[in-house]
mmCIF file as gemmi writes it, N, C-alpha and C atoms, coordinates in Angstrom:
data_model
loop_
_atom_site.group_PDB
_atom_site.id
_atom_site.type_symbol
_atom_site.label_atom_id
_atom_site.label_alt_id
_atom_site.label_comp_id
_atom_site.label_asym_id
_atom_site.label_entity_id
_atom_site.label_seq_id
_atom_site.pdbx_PDB_ins_code
_atom_site.Cartn_x
_atom_site.Cartn_y
_atom_site.Cartn_z
_atom_site.occupancy
_atom_site.B_iso_or_equiv
_atom_site.pdbx_formal_charge
_atom_site.auth_seq_id
_atom_site.auth_asym_id
_atom_site.pdbx_PDB_model_num
ATOM 1 N N . MET Axp A 1 ? -100.568 -5.766 44.769 1 0 ? 1 A 1
ATOM 2 C CA . MET Axp A 1 ? -99.925 -5.014 43.718 1 0 ? 1 A 1
ATOM 3 C C . MET Axp A 1 ? -98.679 -4.336 44.284 1 0 ? 1 A 1
ATOM 4 N N . LYS Axp A 2 ? -97.619 -4.355 43.533 1 0 ? 2 A 1
ATOM 5 C CA . LYS Axp A 2 ? -96.353 -3.779 43.983 1 0 ? 2 A 1
ATOM 6 C C . LYS Axp A 2 ? -96.302 -2.284 43.697 1 0 ? 2 A 1
ATOM 7 N N . THR Axp A 3 ? -95.564 -1.586 44.565 1 0 ? 3 A 1
ATOM 8 C CA . THR Axp A 3 ? -95.377 -0.149 44.376 1 0 ? 3 A 1
ATOM 9 C C . THR Axp A 3 ? -94.254 0.083 43.369 1 0 ? 3 A 1
ATOM 10 N N . PRO Axp A 4 ? -94.187 1.277 42.775 1 0 ? 4 A 1
ATOM 11 C CA . PRO Axp A 4 ? -93.075 1.58 41.868 1 0 ? 4 A 1
ATOM 12 C C . PRO Axp A 4 ? -91.704 1.413 42.553 1 0 ? 4 A 1
ATOM 13 N N . PHE Axp A 5 ? -91.639 1.687 43.851 1 0 ? 5 A 1
ATOM 14 C CA . PHE Axp A 5 ? -90.39 1.508 44.604 1 0 ? 5 A 1
ATOM 15 C C . PHE Axp A 5 ? -89.983 0.035 44.613 1 0 ? 5 A 1
ATOM 16 N N . GLU Axp A 6 ? -90.933 -0.843 44.893 1 0 ? 6 A 1
ATOM 17 C CA . GLU Axp A 6 ? -90.644 -2.282 44.92 1 0 ? 6 A 1
ATOM 18 C C . GLU Axp A 6 ? -90.296 -2.807 43.53 1 0 ? 6 A 1
ATOM 19 N N . ILE Axp A 7 ? -90.981 -2.293 42.521 1 0 ? 7 A 1
ATOM 20 C CA . ILE Axp A 7 ? -90.692 -2.702 41.139 1 0 ? 7 A 1
ATOM 21 C C . ILE Axp A 7 ? -89.28 -2.289 40.75 1 0 ? 7 A 1
ATOM 22 N N . ALA Axp A 8 ? -88.883 -1.076 41.112 1 0 ? 8 A 1
ATOM 23 C CA . ALA Axp A 8 ? -87.528 -0.598 40.786 1 0 ? 8 A 1
ATOM 24 C C . ALA Axp A 8 ? -86.475 -1.46 41.473 1 0 ? 8 A 1
ATOM 25 N N . GLN Axp A 9 ? -86.72 -1.852 42.723 1 0 ? 9 A 1
ATOM 26 C CA . GLN Axp A 9 ? -85.77 -2.712 43.428 1 0 ? 9 A 1
ATOM 27 C C . GLN Axp A 9 ? -85.633 -4.064 42.722 1 0 ? 9 A 1
ATOM 28 N N . GLU Axp A 10 ? -86.747 -4.631 42.296 1 0 ? 10 A 1
ATOM 29 C CA . GLU Axp A 10 ? -86.707 -5.907 41.574 1 0 ? 10 A 1
ATOM 30 C C . GLU Axp A 10 ? -85.968 -5.777 40.257 1 0 ? 10 A 1
ATOM 31 N N . GLN Axp A 11 ? -86.211 -4.683 39.543 1 0 ? 11 A 1
ATOM 32 C CA . GLN Axp A 11 ? -85.552 -4.468 38.262 1 0 ? 11 A 1
ATOM 33 C C . GLN Axp A 11 ? -84.04 -4.369 38.42 1 0 ? 11 A 1
ATOM 34 N N . VAL Axp A 12 ? -83.582 -3.745 39.499 1 0 ? 12 A 1
ATOM 35 C CA . VAL Axp A 12 ? -82.139 -3.66 39.753 1 0 ? 12 A 1
ATOM 36 C C . VAL Axp A 12 ? -81.576 -5.055 40.027 1 0 ? 12 A 1
ATOM 37 N N . LYS Axp A 13 ? -82.285 -5.824 40.857 1 0 ? 13 A 1
ATOM 38 C CA . LYS Axp A 13 ? -81.834 -7.185 41.173 1 0 ? 13 A 1
ATOM 39 C C . LYS Axp A 13 ? -81.761 -8.055 39.932 1 0 ? 13 A 1
ATOM 40 N N . ASN Axp A 14 ? -82.696 -7.853 38.995 1 0 ? 14 A 1
ATOM 41 C CA . ASN Axp A 14 ? -82.75 -8.656 37.768 1 0 ? 14 A 1
ATOM 42 C C . ASN Axp A 14 ? -81.861 -8.103 36.664 1 0 ? 14 A 1
ATOM 43 N N . GLY Axp A 15 ? -81.18 -6.999 36.918 1 0 ? 15 A 1
ATOM 44 C CA . GLY Axp A 15 ? -80.296 -6.401 35.923 1 0 ? 15 A 1
ATOM 45 C C . GLY Axp A 15 ? -81.027 -5.645 34.834 1 0 ? 15 A 1
ATOM 46 N N . GLU Axp A 16 ? -82.287 -5.322 35.063 1 0 ? 16 A 1
ATOM 47 C CA . GLU Axp A 16 ? -83.089 -4.614 34.072 1 0 ? 16 A 1
ATOM 48 C C . GLU Axp A 16 ? -83.004 -3.1 34.217 1 0 ? 16 A 1
ATOM 49 N N . LEU Axp A 17 ? -82.482 -2.631 35.333 1 0 ? 17 A 1
ATOM 50 C CA . LEU Axp A 17 ? -82.408 -1.202 35.621 1 0 ? 17 A 1
ATOM 51 C C . LEU Axp A 17 ? -81.077 -0.894 36.28 1 0 ? 17 A 1
ATOM 52 N N . ASN Axp A 18 ? -80.434 0.148 35.805 1 0 ? 18 A 1
ATOM 53 C CA . ASN Axp A 18 ? -79.195 0.61 36.429 1 0 ? 18 A 1
ATOM 54 C C . ASN Axp A 18 ? -79.495 1.867 37.227 1 0 ? 18 A 1
ATOM 55 N N . THR Axp A 19 ? -79.032 1.902 38.465 1 0 ? 19 A 1
ATOM 56 C CA . THR Axp A 19 ? -79.23 3.076 39.303 1 0 ? 19 A 1
ATOM 57 C C . THR Axp A 19 ? -77.973 3.93 39.28 1 0 ? 19 A 1
ATOM 58 N N . PRO Axp A 20 ? -78.122 5.223 39.514 1 0 ? 20 A 1
ATOM 59 C CA . PRO Axp A 20 ? -76.94 6.08 39.569 1 0 ? 20 A 1
ATOM 60 C C . PRO Axp A 20 ? -76.082 5.748 40.786 1 0 ? 20 A 1
ATOM 61 N N . LYS Axp A 21 ? -74.801 6.029 40.673 1 0 ? 21 A 1
ATOM 62 C CA . LYS Axp A 21 ? -73.914 5.836 41.824 1 0 ? 21 A 1
ATOM 63 C C . LYS Axp A 21 ? -74.05 7.044 42.737 1 0 ? 21 A 1
ATOM 64 N N . VAL Axp A 22 ? -74.125 6.762 44.027 1 0 ? 22 A 1
ATOM 65 C CA . VAL Axp A 22 ? -74.208 7.827 45.02 1 0 ? 22 A 1
ATOM 66 C C . VAL Axp A 22 ? -72.957 7.728 45.881 1 0 ? 22 A 1
ATOM 67 N N . ILE Axp A 23 ? -72.194 8.81 45.921 1 0 ? 23 A 1
ATOM 68 C CA . ILE Axp A 23 ? -70.944 8.818 46.678 1 0 ? 23 A 1
ATOM 69 C C . ILE Axp A 23 ? -70.954 10.003 47.637 1 0 ? 23 A 1
ATOM 70 N N . ALA Axp A 24 ? -70.673 9.722 48.901 1 0 ? 24 A 1
ATOM 71 C CA . ALA Axp A 24 ? -70.559 10.765 49.919 1 0 ? 24 A 1
ATOM 72 C C . ALA Axp A 24 ? -69.353 10.436 50.789 1 0 ? 24 A 1
ATOM 73 N N . ASP Axp A 25 ? -68.535 11.417 51.048 1 0 ? 25 A 1
ATOM 74 C CA . ASP Axp A 25 ? -67.309 11.215 51.834 1 0 ? 25 A 1
ATOM 75 C C . ASP Axp A 25 ? -66.458 10.091 51.263 1 0 ? 25 A 1
ATOM 76 N N . ASN Axp A 26 ? -66.357 10.058 49.941 1 0 ? 26 A 1
ATOM 77 C CA . ASN Axp A 26 ? -65.568 9.048 49.222 1 0 ? 26 A 1
ATOM 78 C C . ASN Axp A 26 ? -66.037 7.62 49.483 1 0 ? 26 A 1
ATOM 79 N N . LYS Axp A 27 ? -67.291 7.454 49.896 1 0 ? 27 A 1
ATOM 80 C CA . LYS Axp A 27 ? -67.869 6.128 50.102 1 0 ? 27 A 1
ATOM 81 C C . LYS Axp A 27 ? -69.091 5.979 49.21 1 0 ? 27 A 1
ATOM 82 N N . SER Axp A 28 ? -69.238 4.8 48.641 1 0 ? 28 A 1
ATOM 83 C CA . SER Axp A 28 ? -70.401 4.519 47.82 1 0 ? 28 A 1
ATOM 84 C C . SER Axp A 28 ? -71.589 4.198 48.72 1 0 ? 28 A 1
ATOM 85 N N . LEU Axp A 29 ? -72.714 4.817 48.447 1 0 ? 29 A 1
ATOM 86 C CA . LEU Axp A 29 ? -73.922 4.595 49.234 1 0 ? 29 A 1
ATOM 87 C C . LEU Axp A 29 ? -74.925 3.785 48.421 1 0 ? 29 A 1
ATOM 88 N N . ASP Axp A 30 ? -75.774 3.058 49.117 1 0 ? 30 A 1
ATOM 89 C CA . ASP Axp A 30 ? -76.857 2.329 48.471 1 0 ? 30 A 1
ATOM 90 C C . ASP Axp A 30 ? -77.841 3.346 47.896 1 0 ? 30 A 1
ATOM 91 N N . TYR Axp A 31 ? -78.168 3.213 46.629 1 0 ? 31 A 1
ATOM 92 C CA . TYR Axp A 31 ? -79.022 4.184 45.961 1 0 ? 31 A 1
ATOM 93 C C . TYR Axp A 31 ? -80.411 4.26 46.601 1 0 ? 31 A 1
ATOM 94 N N . PHE Axp A 32 ? -81.028 3.109 46.865 1 0 ? 32 A 1
ATOM 95 C CA . PHE Axp A 32 ? -82.376 3.123 47.411 1 0 ? 32 A 1
ATOM 96 C C . PHE Axp A 32 ? -82.393 3.642 48.854 1 0 ? 32 A 1
ATOM 97 N N . GLY Axp A 33 ? -81.354 3.372 49.606 1 0 ? 33 A 1
ATOM 98 C CA . GLY Axp A 33 ? -81.245 3.928 50.947 1 0 ? 33 A 1
ATOM 99 C C . GLY Axp A 33 ? -81.134 5.444 50.899 1 0 ? 33 A 1
ATOM 100 N N . TYR Axp A 34 ? -80.342 5.935 49.96 1 0 ? 34 A 1
ATOM 101 C CA . TYR Axp A 34 ? -80.19 7.377 49.769 1 0 ? 34 A 1
ATOM 102 C C . TYR Axp A 34 ? -81.525 7.999 49.357 1 0 ? 34 A 1
ATOM 103 N N . GLN Axp A 35 ? -82.194 7.345 48.422 1 0 ? 35 A 1
ATOM 104 C CA . GLN Axp A 35 ? -83.477 7.84 47.935 1 0 ? 35 A 1
ATOM 105 C C . GLN Axp A 35 ? -84.514 7.902 49.067 1 0 ? 35 A 1
ATOM 106 N N . LEU Axp A 36 ? -84.567 6.864 49.878 1 0 ? 36 A 1
ATOM 107 C CA . LEU Axp A 36 ? -85.478 6.856 51.025 1 0 ? 36 A 1
ATOM 108 C C . LEU Axp A 36 ? -85.166 7.999 51.986 1 0 ? 36 A 1
ATOM 109 N N . ALA Axp A 37 ? -83.887 8.216 52.26 1 0 ? 37 A 1
ATOM 110 C CA . ALA Axp A 37 ? -83.49 9.276 53.189 1 0 ? 37 A 1
ATOM 111 C C . ALA Axp A 37 ? -83.882 10.653 52.663 1 0 ? 37 A 1
ATOM 112 N N . VAL Axp A 38 ? -83.661 10.887 51.385 1 0 ? 38 A 1
ATOM 113 C CA . VAL Axp A 38 ? -84.005 12.184 50.787 1 0 ? 38 A 1
ATOM 114 C C . VAL Axp A 38 ? -85.518 12.39 50.789 1 0 ? 38 A 1
ATOM 115 N N . HIS Axp A 39 ? -86.255 11.349 50.442 1 0 ? 39 A 1
ATOM 116 C CA . HIS Axp A 39 ? -87.71 11.48 50.418 1 0 ? 39 A 1
ATOM 117 C C . HIS Axp A 39 ? -88.287 11.622 51.825 1 0 ? 39 A 1
ATOM 118 N N . LYS Axp A 40 ? -87.67 10.968 52.8 1 0 ? 40 A 1
ATOM 119 C CA . LYS Axp A 40 ? -88.116 11.133 54.185 1 0 ? 40 A 1
ATOM 120 C C . LYS Axp A 40 ? -87.869 12.583 54.628 1 0 ? 40 A 1
ATOM 121 N N . TYR Axp A 41 ? -86.736 13.134 54.259 1 0 ? 41 A 1
ATOM 122 C CA . TYR Axp A 41 ? -86.43 14.534 54.576 1 0 ? 41 A 1
ATOM 123 C C . TYR Axp A 41 ? -87.465 15.46 53.932 1 0 ? 41 A 1
ATOM 124 N N . ASN Axp A 42 ? -87.742 15.247 52.639 1 0 ? 42 A 1
ATOM 125 C CA . ASN Axp A 42 ? -88.728 16.076 51.942 1 0 ? 42 A 1
ATOM 126 C C . ASN Axp A 42 ? -90.107 15.949 52.571 1 0 ? 42 A 1
ATOM 127 N N . LEU Axp A 43 ? -90.496 14.73 52.92 1 0 ? 43 A 1
ATOM 128 C CA . LEU Axp A 43 ? -91.799 14.516 53.539 1 0 ? 43 A 1
ATOM 129 C C . LEU Axp A 43 ? -91.862 15.164 54.922 1 0 ? 43 A 1
ATOM 130 N N . SER Axp A 44 ? -90.741 15.174 55.634 1 0 ? 44 A 1
ATOM 131 C CA . SER Axp A 44 ? -90.68 15.843 56.938 1 0 ? 44 A 1
ATOM 132 C C . SER Axp A 44 ? -90.932 17.337 56.787 1 0 ? 44 A 1
ATOM 133 N N . LEU Axp A 45 ? -90.342 17.932 55.763 1 0 ? 45 A 1
ATOM 134 C CA . LEU Axp A 45 ? -90.578 19.354 55.495 1 0 ? 45 A 1
ATOM 135 C C . LEU Axp A 45 ? -92.042 19.595 55.157 1 0 ? 45 A 1
ATOM 136 N N . MET Axp A 46 ? -92.604 18.72 54.339 1 0 ? 46 A 1
ATOM 137 C CA . MET Axp A 46 ? -94.012 18.856 53.949 1 0 ? 46 A 1
ATOM 138 C C . MET Axp A 46 ? -94.932 18.71 55.159 1 0 ? 46 A 1
ATOM 139 N N . ALA Axp A 47 ? -94.572 17.833 56.08 1 0 ? 47 A 1
ATOM 140 C CA . ALA Axp A 47 ? -95.384 17.634 57.291 1 0 ? 47 A 1
ATOM 141 C C . ALA Axp A 47 ? -95.379 18.888 58.168 1 0 ? 47 A 1
ATOM 142 N N . MET Axp A 48 ? -94.335 19.696 58.038 1 0 ? 48 A 1
ATOM 143 C CA . MET Axp A 48 ? -94.271 20.957 58.788 1 0 ? 48 A 1
ATOM 144 C C . MET Axp A 48 ? -94.934 22.101 58.028 1 0 ? 48 A 1
ATOM 145 N N . GLY Axp A 49 ? -95.445 21.817 56.835 1 0 ? 49 A 1
ATOM 146 C CA . GLY Axp A 49 ? -96.128 22.836 56.045 1 0 ? 49 A 1
ATOM 147 C C . GLY Axp A 49 ? -95.267 23.503 54.996 1 0 ? 49 A 1
ATOM 148 N N . LEU Axp A 50 ? -94.052 23.036 54.811 1 0 ? 50 A 1
ATOM 149 C CA . LEU Axp A 50 ? -93.16 23.601 53.806 1 0 ? 50 A 1
ATOM 150 C C . LEU Axp A 50 ? -93.258 22.798 52.513 1 0 ? 50 A 1
ATOM 151 N N . LYS Axp A 51 ? -92.878 23.419 51.421 1 0 ? 51 A 1
ATOM 152 C CA . LYS Axp A 51 ? -92.909 22.74 50.126 1 0 ? 51 A 1
ATOM 153 C C . LYS Axp A 51 ? -91.494 22.424 49.674 1 0 ? 51 A 1
ATOM 154 N N . SER Axp A 52 ? -91.415 21.453 48.777 1 0 ? 52 A 1
ATOM 155 C CA . SER Axp A 52 ? -90.135 21.069 48.194 1 0 ? 52 A 1
ATOM 156 C C . SER Axp A 52 ? -90.212 21.307 46.694 1 0 ? 52 A 1
ATOM 157 N N . ARG Axp A 53 ? -89.177 21.836 46.136 1 0 ? 53 A 1
ATOM 158 C CA . ARG Axp A 53 ? -89.154 22.065 44.685 1 0 ? 53 A 1
ATOM 159 C C . ARG Axp A 53 ? -88.847 20.786 43.919 1 0 ? 53 A 1
ATOM 160 N N . GLN Axp A 54 ? -88.176 19.848 44.559 1 0 ? 54 A 1
ATOM 161 C CA . GLN Axp A 54 ? -87.703 18.651 43.865 1 0 ? 54 A 1
ATOM 162 C C . GLN Axp A 54 ? -88.795 17.611 43.645 1 0 ? 54 A 1
ATOM 163 N N . VAL Axp A 55 ? -89.716 17.475 44.605 1 0 ? 55 A 1
ATOM 164 C CA . VAL Axp A 55 ? -90.694 16.4 44.553 1 0 ? 55 A 1
ATOM 165 C C . VAL Axp A 55 ? -91.975 16.848 45.265 1 0 ? 55 A 1
ATOM 166 N N . THR Axp A 56 ? -93.095 16.3 44.823 1 0 ? 56 A 1
ATOM 167 C CA . THR Axp A 56 ? -94.361 16.656 45.459 1 0 ? 56 A 1
ATOM 168 C C . THR Axp A 56 ? -94.808 15.541 46.406 1 0 ? 56 A 1
ATOM 169 N N . PHE Axp A 57 ? -95.732 15.889 47.282 1 0 ? 57 A 1
ATOM 170 C CA . PHE Axp A 57 ? -96.296 14.915 48.203 1 0 ? 57 A 1
ATOM 171 C C . PHE Axp A 57 ? -96.935 13.761 47.432 1 0 ? 57 A 1
ATOM 172 N N . THR Axp A 58 ? -97.688 14.084 46.399 1 0 ? 58 A 1
ATOM 173 C CA . THR Axp A 58 ? -98.369 13.055 45.611 1 0 ? 58 A 1
ATOM 174 C C . THR Axp A 58 ? -97.368 12.101 44.969 1 0 ? 58 A 1
ATOM 175 N N . GLN Axp A 59 ? -96.253 12.603 44.464 1 0 ? 59 A 1
ATOM 176 C CA . GLN Axp A 59 ? -95.24 11.744 43.857 1 0 ? 59 A 1
ATOM 177 C C . GLN Axp A 59 ? -94.662 10.775 44.882 1 0 ? 59 A 1
ATOM 178 N N . ILE Axp A 60 ? -94.331 11.277 46.062 1 0 ? 60 A 1
ATOM 179 C CA . ILE Axp A 60 ? -93.784 10.416 47.119 1 0 ? 60 A 1
ATOM 180 C C . ILE Axp A 60 ? -94.821 9.378 47.539 1 0 ? 60 A 1
ATOM 181 N N . LYS Axp A 61 ? -96.045 9.82 47.733 1 0 ? 61 A 1
ATOM 182 C CA . LYS Axp A 61 ? -97.112 8.931 48.177 1 0 ? 61 A 1
ATOM 183 C C . LYS Axp A 61 ? -97.33 7.793 47.178 1 0 ? 61 A 1
ATOM 184 N N . LYS Axp A 62 ? -97.396 8.108 45.898 1 0 ? 62 A 1
ATOM 185 C CA . LYS Axp A 62 ? -97.609 7.084 44.873 1 0 ? 62 A 1
ATOM 186 C C . LYS Axp A 62 ? -96.405 6.154 44.738 1 0 ? 62 A 1
ATOM 187 N N . TYR Axp A 63 ? -95.202 6.704 44.786 1 0 ? 63 A 1
ATOM 188 C CA . TYR Axp A 63 ? -93.99 5.903 44.582 1 0 ? 63 A 1
ATOM 189 C C . TYR Axp A 63 ? -93.837 4.83 45.653 1 0 ? 63 A 1
ATOM 190 N N . TYR Axp A 64 ? -94.15 5.17 46.897 1 0 ? 64 A 1
ATOM 191 C CA . TYR Axp A 64 ? -93.992 4.221 47.999 1 0 ? 64 A 1
ATOM 192 C C . TYR Axp A 64 ? -95.292 3.529 48.389 1 0 ? 64 A 1
ATOM 193 N N . GLY Axp A 65 ? -96.414 3.935 47.795 1 0 ? 65 A 1
ATOM 194 C CA . GLY Axp A 65 ? -97.699 3.334 48.13 1 0 ? 65 A 1
ATOM 195 C C . GLY Axp A 65 ? -98.184 3.701 49.517 1 0 ? 65 A 1
ATOM 196 N N . LEU Axp A 66 ? -97.929 4.928 49.94 1 0 ? 66 A 1
ATOM 197 C CA . LEU Axp A 66 ? -98.329 5.388 51.273 1 0 ? 66 A 1
ATOM 198 C C . LEU Axp A 66 ? -99.838 5.593 51.326 1 0 ? 66 A 1
ATOM 199 N N . LYS Axp A 67 ? -100.436 5.372 52.493 1 0 ? 67 A 1
ATOM 200 C CA . LYS Axp A 67 ? -101.886 5.383 52.629 1 0 ? 67 A 1
ATOM 201 C C . LYS Axp A 67 ? -102.467 6.65 53.246 1 0 ? 67 A 1
ATOM 202 N N . GLY Axp A 68 ? -101.694 7.448 53.933 1 0 ? 68 A 1
ATOM 203 C CA . GLY Axp A 68 ? -102.214 8.628 54.616 1 0 ? 68 A 1
ATOM 204 C C . GLY Axp A 68 ? -102.729 9.69 53.658 1 0 ? 68 A 1
ATOM 205 N N . LYS Axp A 69 ? -103.51 10.597 54.195 1 0 ? 69 A 1
ATOM 206 C CA . LYS Axp A 69 ? -104.081 11.678 53.38 1 0 ? 69 A 1
ATOM 207 C C . LYS Axp A 69 ? -103.214 12.931 53.381 1 0 ? 69 A 1
ATOM 208 N N . SER Axp A 70 ? -102.306 13.028 54.338 1 0 ? 70 A 1
ATOM 209 C CA . SER Axp A 70 ? -101.444 14.207 54.422 1 0 ? 70 A 1
ATOM 210 C C . SER Axp A 70 ? -100.008 13.755 54.653 1 0 ? 70 A 1
ATOM 211 N N . ALA Axp A 71 ? -99.091 14.684 54.481 1 0 ? 71 A 1
ATOM 212 C CA . ALA Axp A 71 ? -97.679 14.378 54.716 1 0 ? 71 A 1
ATOM 213 C C . ALA Axp A 71 ? -97.452 13.974 56.17 1 0 ? 71 A 1
ATOM 214 N N . LYS Axp A 72 ? -98.16 14.617 57.066 1 0 ? 72 A 1
ATOM 215 C CA . LYS Axp A 72 ? -98.032 14.321 58.493 1 0 ? 72 A 1
ATOM 216 C C . LYS Axp A 72 ? -98.468 12.885 58.788 1 0 ? 72 A 1
ATOM 217 N N . GLU Axp A 73 ? -99.523 12.431 58.119 1 0 ? 73 A 1
ATOM 218 C CA . GLU Axp A 73 ? -100.012 11.064 58.308 1 0 ? 73 A 1
ATOM 219 C C . GLU Axp A 73 ? -99.095 10.033 57.658 1 0 ? 73 A 1
ATOM 220 N N . CYS Axp A 74 ? -98.459 10.385 56.552 1 0 ? 74 A 1
ATOM 221 C CA . CYS Axp A 74 ? -97.607 9.45 55.809 1 0 ? 74 A 1
ATOM 222 C C . CYS Axp A 74 ? -96.188 9.347 56.372 1 0 ? 74 A 1
ATOM 223 N N . LEU Axp A 75 ? -95.75 10.36 57.097 1 0 ? 75 A 1
ATOM 224 C CA . LEU Axp A 75 ? -94.375 10.382 57.598 1 0 ? 75 A 1
ATOM 225 C C . LEU Axp A 75 ? -94.027 9.178 58.467 1 0 ? 75 A 1
ATOM 226 N N . PRO Axp A 76 ? -94.871 8.761 59.427 1 0 ? 76 A 1
ATOM 227 C CA . PRO Axp A 76 ? -94.519 7.582 60.219 1 0 ? 76 A 1
ATOM 228 C C . PRO Axp A 76 ? -94.399 6.306 59.369 1 0 ? 76 A 1
ATOM 229 N N . GLU Axp A 77 ? -95.25 6.195 58.36 1 0 ? 77 A 1
ATOM 230 C CA . GLU Axp A 77 ? -95.203 5.025 57.475 1 0 ? 77 A 1
ATOM 231 C C . GLU Axp A 77 ? -93.895 4.993 56.677 1 0 ? 77 A 1
ATOM 232 N N . LEU Axp A 78 ? -93.484 6.142 56.155 1 0 ? 78 A 1
ATOM 233 C CA . LEU Axp A 78 ? -92.227 6.194 55.408 1 0 ? 78 A 1
ATOM 234 C C . LEU Axp A 78 ? -91.038 5.991 56.347 1 0 ? 78 A 1
ATOM 235 N N . SER Axp A 79 ? -91.121 6.528 57.554 1 0 ? 79 A 1
ATOM 236 C CA . SER Axp A 79 ? -90.045 6.329 58.539 1 0 ? 79 A 1
ATOM 237 C C . SER Axp A 79 ? -89.872 4.845 58.848 1 0 ? 79 A 1
ATOM 238 N N . GLN Axp A 80 ? -90.987 4.122 58.946 1 0 ? 80 A 1
ATOM 239 C CA . GLN Axp A 80 ? -90.922 2.678 59.186 1 0 ? 80 A 1
ATOM 240 C C . GLN Axp A 80 ? -90.297 1.963 57.999 1 0 ? 80 A 1
ATOM 241 N N . MET Axp A 81 ? -90.612 2.418 56.796 1 0 ? 81 A 1
ATOM 242 C CA . MET Axp A 81 ? -90.005 1.826 55.595 1 0 ? 81 A 1
ATOM 243 C C . MET Axp A 81 ? -88.488 2.015 55.609 1 0 ? 81 A 1
ATOM 244 N N . VAL Axp A 82 ? -88.045 3.191 56.036 1 0 ? 82 A 1
ATOM 245 C CA . VAL Axp A 82 ? -86.605 3.466 56.119 1 0 ? 82 A 1
ATOM 246 C C . VAL Axp A 82 ? -85.953 2.496 57.102 1 0 ? 82 A 1
ATOM 247 N N . GLU Axp A 83 ? -86.557 2.335 58.267 1 0 ? 83 A 1
ATOM 248 C CA . GLU Axp A 83 ? -85.999 1.418 59.275 1 0 ? 83 A 1
ATOM 249 C C . GLU Axp A 83 ? -85.987 -0.025 58.766 1 0 ? 83 A 1
ATOM 250 N N . ASP Axp A 84 ? -87.07 -0.441 58.131 1 0 ? 84 A 1
ATOM 251 C CA . ASP Axp A 84 ? -87.138 -1.797 57.579 1 0 ? 84 A 1
ATOM 252 C C . ASP Axp A 84 ? -86.073 -2.003 56.504 1 0 ? 84 A 1
ATOM 253 N N . TYR Axp A 85 ? -85.841 -0.972 55.7 1 0 ? 85 A 1
ATOM 254 C CA . TYR Axp A 85 ? -84.828 -1.073 54.647 1 0 ? 85 A 1
ATOM 255 C C . TYR Axp A 85 ? -83.434 -1.196 55.247 1 0 ? 85 A 1
ATOM 256 N N . LYS Axp A 86 ? -83.175 -0.442 56.303 1 0 ? 86 A 1
ATOM 257 C CA . LYS Axp A 86 ? -81.871 -0.533 56.987 1 0 ? 86 A 1
ATOM 258 C C . LYS Axp A 86 ? -81.643 -1.949 57.511 1 0 ? 86 A 1
ATOM 259 N N . VAL Axp A 87 ? -82.679 -2.542 58.095 1 0 ? 87 A 1
ATOM 260 C CA . VAL Axp A 87 ? -82.577 -3.901 58.621 1 0 ? 87 A 1
ATOM 261 C C . VAL Axp A 87 ? -82.313 -4.892 57.489 1 0 ? 87 A 1
ATOM 262 N N . SER Axp A 88 ? -83.001 -4.691 56.357 1 0 ? 88 A 1
ATOM 263 C CA . SER Axp A 88 ? -82.834 -5.614 55.226 1 0 ? 88 A 1
ATOM 264 C C . SER Axp A 88 ? -81.424 -5.542 54.646 1 0 ? 88 A 1
ATOM 265 N N . LEU Axp A 89 ? -80.781 -4.377 54.739 1 0 ? 89 A 1
ATOM 266 C CA . LEU Axp A 89 ? -79.408 -4.246 54.236 1 0 ? 89 A 1
ATOM 267 C C . LEU Axp A 89 ? -78.423 -5.01 55.118 1 0 ? 89 A 1
ATOM 268 N N . ASN Axp A 90 ? -78.719 -5.085 56.398 1 0 ? 90 A 1
ATOM 269 C CA . ASN Axp A 90 ? -77.821 -5.764 57.344 1 0 ? 90 A 1
ATOM 270 C C . ASN Axp A 90 ? -78.004 -7.273 57.334 1 0 ? 90 A 1
ATOM 271 N N . ASN Axp A 91 ? -79.059 -7.753 56.7 1 0 ? 91 A 1
ATOM 272 C CA . ASN Axp A 91 ? -79.307 -9.213 56.665 1 0 ? 91 A 1
ATOM 273 C C . ASN Axp A 91 ? -78.841 -9.837 55.39 1 0 ? 91 A 1
């Protein structure tokens, strides 16, 4: 079964979903790469015991299909997803 993250990526490829434009330093950024980076940052804060107002641990866990029981356990898995995504962009 696919995660909501994977479904959203497919929908963009098929033209069924439009993502917002992300611009930093006058450069356009990949939306999903930006989203992964922000969620990794939020999960890092949660792993240290801090909360985020923008997103909850459960939302991040469900969206990416993470398996850990805590933010600390899920952080390495999400970090690997970020690295894998970076590699996929270069190929």
